[in-house]
Structure formats: structure tokens, C-alpha cells
N, C-alpha and C positions, 0 to 999 in steps of 0.2 A: 511813460509808466515806470514807476520805481518799485523795488522790492519792499516787502513788509518790513524787513530789517532796516532798510534805508529810511523808510517813512517813520519808523519808530524813533530812530536816531534824530530825525529832523524835528518831530513834534516835541521830543524831550528837550531839545535845544531852545525851544520857544519859552520854556518856563524855568523857574528857579525856586528854591525853598523860600517860603514867606516868613514874615517877621514873627517874633514871639509875643504872646500875651499871657497874662496871668488869669486863672479862673479859680473859683472856689473848689474845694475838694468834691463837693456834691455834683459839680458840673464837669468833672475831669474824665469820667468813664467814656471810653471810646475815642478820646482825643489823643493827639500825638505829643508825648513828652519831648520837648525840644532841647532841654538842657538837663545834665545830671542833677539829681537832688540828693542832699545829704541828710541822714537821720539826725534829728535834734536831740535824741536821747537813746539810750540802750534799751533793748527789750529781751528779757524782762529787766527792769532797772535794778532789781535786787534778786538774790537767790530766793526762789519761791518753791513751795511744796507742790509736788505734782499729784499728791494723794491726800485723802483725809486720814489722819492718824495722830502720831505723837512725835514731836521733835525732841531729840536727845543727842548724846555723844556716841559716835560710832565705837569708841574704845570701850564703852560700857555695855555694848550689846552682847548678850549671851543668854542661853535658855534659862528661864525662871528668874532673870534679873528683875528687881523691883525698883520702881521710881515713884517719886512724889510729884504729882501734877501741881505746878505752881502758877499756871495761868493759861491763857488761850490766845491764839492768833488766827484771825480770819482775813479774807480778802478785803483790803482796805483798812484793816485794823491790826497793826503789828503788836507783838508783845514787847513792852518797853524795856524789860530788864535783860540781864545777862544770865544765861543758863549755867548752873553750877553742877558739880558732881552729884549724881543721884537724883537729879531733877529732870522733869519732862514738861513740855508745853503741848496742850491739846491744839492741833493745827488742822486747818482746812485747806483744800485745794486752792492754789493761787495766793495764799498768805505768805508774807515774808518769813523766812527762816530766822528764828531768834539768834541773836549773837551768842556764840558759845556752842550752838548745835551744828552738827554736820551730818545728821542722819534722821530720816523719818520712817518710823515703823508704821505700817498700815494698820488701821483700827481692827481689822480682822485677825491680826496676829498678837493681840494683847487681850488681857482680861483686866477689867477695871472694877475696883470696889472703893467707892468714895473718892478720895484724892490719891489713891494708890493704883498703879498699873503694873501688871506682871507680864513679862514677855513670854511668848510661846516658844515652841521648839523648831519651827520651820521658817525662820526668818532668813531671806536670801541676802545677797550682798548689795543689791540695788539700793542706792541711798534715797531714791524718790524725791530728788531735789533738782529743779531746773536752775542751772547756774546763771548768774547775772550776765547779760549780754549773749546768752546762748542762741538767741534768734539773730540779732544784729546788734552792733555797737554804735555808740554815738559817732557821727562822722562817716559811717559807712554809706556807700553811694548806690543809688538806683540809676543805672546807666540809661542814656538816651542816644538816638531816638528809639521810641517804642510806642506801640499802641497800648494805651492803658486799659488793661482788663480789670474785671472786678477784684481779682487777687492783688493786682498792683495798687488799686485804690485802697484796699484794706491795709496793705503794707505802708503806703504813704500816711494813712491815718495813724497807724501805730508808731511811725517815725515822728509824729507830731508836726507834720507838714500840712498846713491849712490852705495855702495858696500854691498853685501848681503852674509852672511855666510850660505852656503848650504852644504849638504852631497855630497861628490864626487859620481859621477855616477858609479855604479857597472859595471865592464867590464865583459861581458858575451861572451864566445867563443862557437859558435854552430858548432858541428861536425856531419855531416850526414855520414853514412857508408853504403856501399853495392855496389856490382858489378852491381846491377840492376838499379842504379840511374844515370840519366843525368840531367843537368841543364835545366830550362825552356828556350825554344828557340832553344835548340839543337835537333837534329834528333835522337830519340831513336832507338836502334836496336830492332829486333823482340822479344827479351826477356827482354826489359828494360822498365822502367817507369820514369816519371818526378819526380824530388825531390821537393815535395811541403811542407813537414814539416818544413824545415829550414826557409822558407819564412813566413809561418804563425806564427811560434814561434818568429822569429825576430820582426815581427810587434807587437806581444803581449808584448815582453820585451821592445821594444821602447816605447810603450804606458805607461809602468810601470816605465820609467825613467832610463833605462839601456843604456849603450854604447855597442852595439852589434857588434861582429866580426864574420862574416860568413866565416868559413874555407873551403878549397876545399874538395870535397867529397873524403872520404877515401875508398879505395878498401878493399876487404876481404882478406888482407894479413897482417901478423905481421909487415912487414917493412913499409907498407903504413900507418898503424895505429900509429906506433911509430913516423913517420914523422909528422903526423897530431897532435899528442899530443905535439910534440916539438913546433909546430906553436902556440899551445894554451898557452904556458908558459906566465906567467904574468897576466893571466885572474883571476878575483876573483871567477868566477864560470865557469866550463866547462860543457856544456850540450851536451851529445852525443845522437844520434838518431839511433835506430836499433842496431843489433848486441849484445843486452844485454840478449838474451835468452841463451839456453844451446845446440844449434845445432852445427854441425861441422863447420859451417861458422860464428858462433857468437863468435867473438874474443875479444870483448871489455873487458870483465871481466879478462881473462887471461893476455892480454897485459897491462891493467891498473895495475893488481897485480904485474906484472914484473917491472913496473915503480914505484912501491912503494905505490899503493893505499891502504889505510886503509878502508876496506869496512864496512859501517854502517849497511846495510841490503841488502837483495836481495829478491824480490817478495813481492807484496802487495795484500791483499785480496780485490780486487776491479775489476770492469769492467766498461769501458774498461781500460786496463793498468796494468795487473798483472806483466809482466816482467819489473820490475823497480828496479834499484839499485842506491846506493848513497855511498859516502865516501869522502876521502881527498887524493889528490895527491900533495905532498909538501904543499905549502901555498894556493893552490886552492881547493875549494869545487868542487865536481863532482856529477852530477846526470845523470844516463843513462836512457833515455826514450825509450818506445817501438817504433818499426818502423811503426806500423799501423797509418795512418794519424790521425784518430780521437783519438786514444789512446794517441798519442804524444801531441795533443793539449789539451786534458782533463787533462793529467798529468802535462802539463805546467801550466794550470790554478790552479790546486789543490795544487801542490807542489812547482813549481819554483817561481810563483808570491809571495807567502808568504816569500820565501827566499830573493827575491829582496827587498821586503818591510822591512824585518829585516835589510838587509845591508844598506838601506836608512835611518834607524833610526826611522821608524814609529812604533808607539806603537800598532796600530791595523793592524795586518799583515794578518789576514784571511779574505776571502771574506765575505761580509755581508750575513748572513743567513736569508732567508725570508720564509714565509708560504703563501700558497694559496690553495683553495679547488680544488680537482681534477675535471676535466671536464668530465671524464668518468671512468668506473671501470677498474681496472688492476688486473692481476693475482698475485700469490705469488712470492716473490723474492727468489733467490737462496742463496748460502752460502757466496757470496761476496757482498760488498757494490756496488750498481749500480748507476752510474751517467748517467742518461737518458737525451738525447736531447729532449727538450720540447718547446712548444709554450705557451705564455700567451695570452689569448683571453677573453675579457669581464670579467676580474678578475679571471678567472679560468685557471688551468694548464692542458695542454694536451700533454702527452708524445707521441712522434712520434711512429708509428707502426714499423718503421725500425730502429734498433739499432745496426746494424753491424758496427764494428769498422773501416771499410774501407770506409764508406760512408760520404765523406766530404760535399757533397751537402746537406745532412740532417743537419749537423752541421752548415753550412752557413745559413740555413733557421731558425735555432732555436734561441731563445733569452734567454733560461734558461737551466740549468742543474738541473734536478729533482733528489734528492738524496734519494735512498732507502737503509735502513740499511740491513745488512745480515739477512736472514731468515724472512724478513717482510711478514706477511700474505697478502692475497688478500685485496684490498682496493676498496671501493665503490665510485661512483661519489659523490662529496661534502665533502669527507674526506679531512682533511688538510694534505698537503704534503710539506716538506721542499725543498727549491731550492736556487740556486744562479744565479744571472744574468750573462750572457756572452755577 
């Protein structure tokens, strides 16, 4: 039985960043930018007015000064001439500032009669002009890797980047095993339960940027498992659920070994989730998760998500570790690291009283996994405790 840290190092060594592909801008949201991208133009590409008003020369700005309006500039429609002394151009927000102008007086600070405008007495020093390249300049770089957020997509569009280099989505095959399982919506027999783990893990991996393939439930026979592994060919990662222990009906390990799996480890000193194994089958990484629902979801968060982030080329692959004071006292921990379902309330961390690995309802109500190291002594309310958000 190895530590969580050793198991994490082992599973991360099974995977590597995947290749780059190009997608259209509309499909880029949520993907991982794999290479730096350079702006194809400056923004704004010209000096632009930030207000509705009149463009003129700063040197001529003084109370009661009078100007002749010689034209108009609007967004998408520049004034074609050059501004001369005593002249002004009616200008609107976003319009290019005419050549010869270096100041925009807002419309509230002038009086207009016909083609003449007169300046008021409270004009401040702000020129109301957005300089060319004030946002970014041609050739400026958007760094990688990064998860492309809506703001990043808007920036890429403004940079005139229509095709975006992103890391290919990891293909994850999820294989649930067990004669006791039926799919949601089916009528279970008296000795059967609904397969829930596959759906929770698929949602988790979808959120992390994977392409998920849910395979048919494999029965507890060698032939059924071999057929399921054949369906998983081509996946970057095969995630099995259940059957990873050492009982008479736990066939994942021997079948995988027969198919050539190079096992990296078996069993981790953690709860929930001790019966965990990982290795390689051909070109595919494989991780075998426990069958208990909470164990499977916790191990998915602790081990599989970092593997996905590594495949996506991200540099920060581990969940962000946080600290909060305990909201109540807790007893000593046992010999395994314990990932306890907990609630954050008023800045404090409250571990749930019920930590059985079959209780999905407790996991669904939790917003954190509180992490207790092996052998940790009893803790008092107010003591700082580490946790990750879920």
C-alpha cells in the first residue's frame, strides 16, 4: 500500500501532454490554449474618441472659444480631411480622431448654433481620446497554456485570430463492471443497484475538458471484460469502476494483466478509496477505481483530474489546496489519509458526521473535501485544516 503522494506521482508518470489541434474561435471556449498566439492588429487600430462631442486642437481650448464645424466622424466612418485652426469635427464614441485634432470636448461642454460651436467654462484636461494600441499592439502575445475563458475568447477575436491552437481533448473510456449493476431507467432485479458512478465521473471529466466514452456495463466474467477492453481501444485513458479488489469476482486486475497491463501500483493508503490500481495497456493509461460510489468520485477528483490536466498540457495539475479553521472538534485520524466530505459555513470547515463511502447524498451536499494526513491527532475547533473545493 503506497501513500497518496506516491500514487499521484505514479499516475502522472503514465500520461503526457497531447498534441495540438486548431479549432474555430466559436469552439475555443473552455479549451486549453496550447501555444502562444499573437495579435494580428492593434486595438484600437487608430486613435478613437471615447465620448460624443467635438474634435479640435488642444492648443485652442479656452472658455468661450468658437469653432466652425466642418464635418462629422462616426464609428466606421472617419472624417477624411485634416483639421485646421478654428475648425471642429462633430465626433461620436469609437470614431477615428481626425488628423490634426488632439482633443475631444464632450457635447455637454459646448453650445452649438448652426455650424458654430462655443466652448463652455468648465472643460477639464482630459482629452477623451483612446490612443492607438492602448489595449494591445500588433504582435502582442496571449500566453499559453491557459484555459480559454469568455474574456480570452473576446480578446482573441479582437486580435483578429480566427483559428486557435488548443490541446486535443483527452479521450476517456469509462468502464463500469459488476453483475449487480443496471443503467438508470432500467428495472433492477432484487439483487441489483443502479450504476451511478459512471455518470458522476463522466460529468466530472466533461467539466475538466475530456471527451468521454461510456462503455456498456461489463459483467463479472473474463469474456465480458475482454470485450469491454476491446471497446476501449484508442482511448488515452481507461477508467474502470469496481472489480479492482482481490475477491473471487474482482477480475479487472487479472484480465488487464492478461491483456498486457504494466501495473504501476495497487492499493493506496487513503479513505475512501484504498483498492486503487493504475498502469498501462498498450498506448492507453489505465486507472482502476473502487466500486463504492463516494470512493470512485473522490479518487476521480484526487487522481484522474490531475491526469487529465497533465494530458491537456496545464502546468498546475493538482487541485488548489486551501485552509480554513475547523468549526468543531474532531477525533484522531487513523493510519490512512482521510478525505472527509465537509461544508464551508461562515468561513469555517465542518466535516459531516457521516463518512461512509456509500453515501452519495452526503457527497452531493458537501462543497469541500477536508484532508487529514495519516495519524493526525485530535483537532480542536479553530485549528486550521487543509481542504480542496469540490
